[in-house]
N, C-alpha and C positions, 0 to 999 in steps of 0.2 A: 110870256118871255119879253121882257125890253126891247125896244130894237136901240142900239147901239148909240146913234145920232140923237137917244131923247135923254140920254145920262148927263149930267151935270156933272160939274165938275169936283165936287164932292163924291156923288157915285162910282166916276171915273177911278179917283185913288183909292177909295173902298174897293172896288174891284181887282185893281193892279195889287191890293197888299194880299187879297184871297188868292188870284193867279199866280204872285212869286211864293205863297206858303204852299198851295199847290204842287209844284214845282218841285219845288225843294223838296220835298218828300218824295214823290217819284225818282227823282235822282238819288236818292239817299237809299230805297229800291232797289234802282237798276245794281245800284255800286254793291249792295249784299247781294244781289243773288249771281252777278258775276262775278265773286272775287276767290274763287276759288280756282276759274277756268281761265278766268281772263283779269289777271292782276293789274294790267297796265289801264286797259278803261274802267275796269271801277278805282282805279286812283284819280282818274282825268272826275269821274263820277262823281267822288267825291270834291274834289277842286269846284264843279259846278254846280253841286249843292252847298256848298260855304257862300259861295258868291249870289248865289241865289237867297241867302240868308242877309247878307248885306243888303241887296237889293229890297227887300222887303223891311229893313228896319230903317231904311233912306226915303223908303216910301213914308211909314208911320211915323216920322219926327215929324214930315213936312205936313202928313195929316193934322199932326197935332198944334201944330204950331198954326195951322190955317183954321179945325173945325175943331178942335175938343179931345177929349179921349176918346167920345162911343165912336166905334169905326162899327158901321152897319154892316151884316155878314150879308154881300151880294157875289154870288158864285158865278160862275161861268157858263151852268146850265141854266140861270137868269135871263141871258143876253142873247137875243139872237147873233147866228154868224161864227160861232163857235164849233171847233168839229169835236166830235164825240169820241172819247179816247176809252180804250180798253182799260179797264183797271186792271192795275201790275200783277196781281196777285191771280187773276183769273190766268194770264199767260205763263205761268211757269210749266216747267223750267224754261229759262228766259235766252233765247238767241241773240246771238249778237249782230249778226245783220236786222233783225226785227227791231233789235234795240235802238241801233244807229238810226234806223229809219224813225222811229216815232222819238227818240231824239230832236232829231233833224227839225221833224213835222212840229216838234213842239215850241222848237228857236223859232222858227221862221213862222208860224201864229203870234209868237210873245213878242216879237220885232214889227210885225205889222201892229199888233195892239197900240205896242209904244206909239208908232210912228203917225198913227189915225188919231189917237188920244191927244197926243201933242201940237196938234193942227185944229183941235176942239178947244183948247184952254189959253185964256188971256194972260194969266198969273203966268211973271215974267220968273220966276223960280221953278215953277210948276212945271211950266213949258220946258226948263233948261235942264231940268231931271227927265222928264221924259225922255226927250233928243239923246241926253245920256244912256239912258237904259233901255235904248235902242242900238247904237253903238256897241253897245257890251252884249247884247243878246246875237248882235250877227255877230261876234268875234266866236262867243258858244255854239250858234248855225256853222261856224268855217269849223270850229274843233270837234264838233259830234259828225262832221266829214270823217273826220280820221279817222275814227273810235275803231277798235276793233282790228286793224291790219297786223296786228303782231301774229292773227294763226287765218282772216281773210286769205280767201285764193284767190290768184292773182286777176282773175276775170270780173272781179267785184268794180262794179262800176269807179271810177274817180267822183273826186268833188263836183264838177263841172256834169257830168254825165248823172250825176246824182241829182241832179238841182233839176234838170232838164225831165227826168226821170219822173220825179215826183210830183211836178206840174202834170206834167202830162197824165197821170195817175188821178190827181185830185179832179184835174178838169173834163177829164175825157173819159178815161177809164171805167171811172165809181158811176157818175150817172150811167154811162153807157150799161155797166154791167149788171146797176138795178135794174134798168128798164131790160135786159135782156132775159135775166132770170123772172122777173114779175111777167112779161109777156111769155116765156118761152112754159113757166108753168100755171100761172093762173088761169090762162084759157084753154088748160086741158080738159080741164072739168066742165066747162058747157059742149066744147068743142065733139069731144066722145061721148058726150049725153045725147049729144043731138044726132051722131049717127046709131047709136041704140037703140035709140027711141024711135027712131023714122025706116032706119036702115035707108035711106035715101043719101047719096052724097050731095046732092046742092043742097039740101035743107044744112048740112055739116057744115060746108062751106060757105055759106049765109050766116050763119051763127058765128064762125069763126071769124069771119071779116069782120061783123061786125062788134065782135068782143074783144080783137084784137087794134082796130083805129081807136076804139071808145078806149081801150084802157092807155093807149098810146096817150092819146089826150091829155088823160086823168092827169099819168103819171109825169107826161110833161110840164104840166102846172103846178104840180104839188113841186115837182123838182126846183121849178124858177123859184117857186114863191117861199122855198123851203130855207134858200142862203141866199145874200147879198153877194158873197162874195169879198164882203170889204176887210173881214179880220183874217180868212181860212185861206185870200189866195185861190179859192177855187174856181177866179174868172167867172165871167158875166154869165148873171141866174139864167137869160134866154137862152145862150147857147149849150149850157146845162140841159135846160128843160128838152132844147131842138134833140139834141141828143139822146137823152131819157127817151123821151117820146119815141122817135122815129126806131131805138134799139126796143122798145117795149112792142109797138106794134110788127117790127119785123120778127120778132122771137115768135108770138102769135102766128101769124101769116106762113111764116116755116111750114107748121105742119098743118096750117089748113090749107093749101095749094094742093096735096095729094088727094084731097076730095074734089077736084074738077076731073079725076078719072072716076069713067061711069062706072064703074064694077065695084062694086060695095068691098066685096073681100080686098081688093087689091090697092085700091084706095087704105083700106085702113091697115095693111101694111104697111103701105109707104108711108103712112103716117108717123107709124111706129120707129118706123125707120128713123125719119127727119128729127123726131126727139130723142132718140138717143144720139143724134149726132150734135143736137142744139145742146142738150145735157154736158155730154164730152168737150163744146168749146166751153161749154162754162165753170167749169171744173178747170181747163186749163189756162183760161184766163185769170181765176180765181188765184191759182197756182204759180202765175207767171208775173202777176203784177200785184197780189195782195198780199204774198208769202203764206198760202195755205198749205200745211204737206199736203200732197197730191191726195192720200188715202182719203184723211179727214175733208178732203173737199170733193171728192167721189161720192161718200158715203150720204154728207149733205147735201148735195144738191138730188144724187140718184133716191134717196130716201124721200123726200120731197116731193120731187116728182114722179114717182113710185104711188104715194097717197092720194094726190091728186088724181092722178089719173084712175086710181082704183073709185074714186069717188063719183068720177064722172060716169065709170061704166057701170056702175051699181046702182046710180040714177037712171041713165041711160036703159038701164033691161028693166027695173021694177016695172 
């Protein structure tokens, strides 16, 4: 993957064309998926799709005037800093709240891209177009906040609260949740394998502590190096790395501390109880902040935890 700051003006324009084409098709999918139940929101997405089509044509015209007819295929997945999107066809049936959140996040990302791209170009006409598109994406962002109010409950957050919640989710909840899931689940196998292999609580504690701290350091660096936050608004990379690494270590240490109890049976049951509480907390966070249905979140988290737990028990008992 290329770093955004290494792209030339030609590559930035080619990427912008690709981004607008992708957004146009996504909005068309949103409109089609919402048309029966949310006709007003579907009409908004039809309008946004048409505007994205105009943006793409304006970018194409400028590109041709400067660089010729061949536009290299540069996609968002080829450049660091973009948030991975769930394909619309995998998210059906579409829910109006999740669609509104995704549309709003798309527009924030597009606006930040054009703002950063405008600062990197020296051509006056290119900078003017990119600045104009950044302003238009901001209007799309505001429009996305209003989607779905025809059937939304009164307690759904307003635009200001929605923006703050989105930033909180991007900068704190997502890296923290990734760390908590990794720490709570991945360390189950070594901790319980050591416990069942030795039947010594101190050995299990030492293994669990080492695994938790090691996983925290690894996940922290991985998160910090994955995205510099330039385009996504996900915040400073080292802040995200600290959050992710800390939650990873905390997730592993949680079910390691019970092995300070000298009695093996008591320590084992206490650790299992902590694991259940950890998985329940992860399920709640995914439901509360990631719009995951509670049953689906519980099944996914519970299945993963159970498989890793059984792996540790089987290896330790063999």
